[in-house]
C-alpha positions in Angstrom: -7.9 -3.8 -18.2 -11.7 -3.7 -18.0 -13.9 -2.6 -15.2 -12.1 -4.4 -12.4 -12.4 -2.4 -9.2 -10.4 -2.1 -6.0 -12.3 -3.8 -3.1 -11.6 -4.4 0.5 -10.5 -7.9 1.1 -12.3 -10.0 3.6 -10.4 -11.5 6.5 -11.2 -15.1 5.9 -9.6 -18.4 4.8 -10.5 -17.9 1.1 -8.4 -14.7 1.1 -5.6 -16.5 2.9 -5.6 -19.2 0.1 -5.5 -16.4 -2.5 -2.5 -14.7 -0.7 -0.6 -18.0 -1.0 -0.5 -17.6 -4.8 1.5 -14.4 -4.4 4.0 -16.0 -2.1 4.5 -18.8 -4.7 5.7 -16.1 -7.1 8.5 -15.0 -4.7 8.7 -11.6 -3.0 8.4 -13.3 0.4 9.3 -10.0 2.0 6.1 -8.7 0.5 3.9 -11.6 1.6 0.9 -10.6 3.7 0.1 -14.1 4.8 1.4 -13.5 8.3 -0.5 -10.2 8.6 -3.7 -11.9 7.3 -3.4 -14.9 9.6 -3.0 -12.7 12.6 -6.0 -10.6 11.7 -8.5 -13.4 10.8 -11.5 -13.0 13.2 -14.6 -12.8 11.1 -15.6 -12.2 7.5 -16.9 -8.7 8.2 -13.9 -7.4 10.3 -12.3 -4.1 9.3 -9.6 -5.2 6.9 -6.5 -3.1 5.9 -6.1 -5.2 2.8 -7.4 -4.2 -0.7 -7.2 -6.0 -4.0 -8.3 -6.4 -7.5 -10.0 -9.5 -8.8 -9.9 -10.6 -12.5 -12.1 -13.5 -13.5 -12.6 -14.4 -9.8 -8.9 -14.5 -9.1 -7.1 -12.0 -6.9 -4.4 -10.5 -9.1 -3.3 -7.4 -7.2 -3.2 -6.4 -3.6 -2.0 -3.9 -1.0 -2.2 -3.0 2.7 -3.5 0.4 3.5 -3.3 1.6 7.1 -4.6 5.0 8.4 -2.2 6.6 10.9 -3.5 9.1 13.4 -2.0 12.6 13.1 -0.6 12.3 16.6 2.0 9.9 15.2 2.8 12.1 12.1 6.5 12.9 11.7 6.3 13.5 7.9 3.7 16.1 7.0 3.1 19.8 7.5 0.5 20.7 8.8 0.3 17.6 11.0 -2.2 15.3 9.5 -3.8 11.9 9.5 -2.1 9.9 6.7 -2.1 6.6 5.0 0.7 4.0 5.0 0.7 2.0 1.8 2.5 -1.4 2.2 3.1 -4.5 0.2 1.6 -3.5 -3.1 2.0 -6.4 -5.4 0.6 -7.5 -8.8 1.0 -11.1 -10.0 3.6 -11.3 -12.7 1.2 -12.1 -15.6 -0.8 -8.9 -14.9 2.0 -6.4 -14.4 2.3 -3.4 -16.8 -1.5 -3.4 -17.3 -2.4 -0.6 -14.9 -3.5 -2.6 -11.9 -0.8 -1.2 -9.6 -1.7 2.3 -10.7 -5.4 1.5 -9.9 -4.5 0.5 -6.4 -2.4 3.7 -5.8 -5.2 5.9 -7.3 -7.6 4.2 -4.9 -5.4 5.3 -2.0 -5.0 8.8 -3.4 -8.7 9.2 -3.7 -8.8 9.3 0.1 -7.2 12.7 -0.2 -4.8 12.0 2.7 -1.0 12.2 2.5 0.5 8.8 1.8 3.8 7.3 3.0 5.3 4.1 1.5 8.6 2.3 1.6 9.4 1.0 -1.9 10.9 -2.4 -2.4 12.1 -4.7 -5.1 13.4 -2.0 -7.5 10.1 -0.2 -7.6 11.3 3.5 -7.3 10.5 4.2 -11.0 6.9 3.1 -10.5 6.4 5.3 -7.4 7.9 8.3 -9.1 5.4 7.8 -12.0 2.7 7.8 -9.4 3.8 11.2 -8.1 5.6 10.1 -5.0 8.8 11.9 -3.9 11.7 10.8 -1.8 11.4 12.1 1.8 14.4 14.0 3.2 16.1 11.3 5.2 16.2 11.7 8.9 18.1 9.0 10.8 16.1 9.0 14.0 12.8 9.1 12.2 13.4 6.7 9.3 15.5 4.0 10.9 17.2 2.9 7.7 14.1 3.1 5.5 13.9 5.3 2.5 10.2 6.5 2.6 8.5 8.0 -0.4 5.6 10.5 0.1 2.6 11.6 -1.8 1.4 15.0 -0.9 -2.2 16.2 -1.7 -2.8 19.8 -2.3 -2.2 21.9 0.9 0.2 19.4 2.5 3.9 19.7 2.5 6.8 17.6 3.8 7.8 18.5 7.4 11.2 20.0 7.6 13.2 19.4 10.8 14.9 22.2 12.6 
């Protein structure tokens, strides 16, 4: 891994074509094609998609959404937080630190992070410092969220 950096992906048809490469590798439940297609407006639109390019090819990507604290049911004190979704690295590039680079990019925002791990990725998230949220049926709706807590933020405990 050289000096590849995380960058915001443009909402355009070039990015749409690059996303199709990920879908070809499976993980259809992680595909962001539908999200991207519904968000294409202009090249300079505010995009929730971030990625890493290697040699001009998109090799890793994620969705990162900022959630207003008025919707926070996870953190104490109540806080704006990030939802990290659909992190995926193309198979040939896995195990080379690109997923970690995306997660570190999100952590650098210094906001708490919530994610819902998929595809046997719990070990990766634990290495990244995420912890399993205490499951609450009404809040989590069958998901098993993992949380990253920056200094001064704790997981909210229900009464």
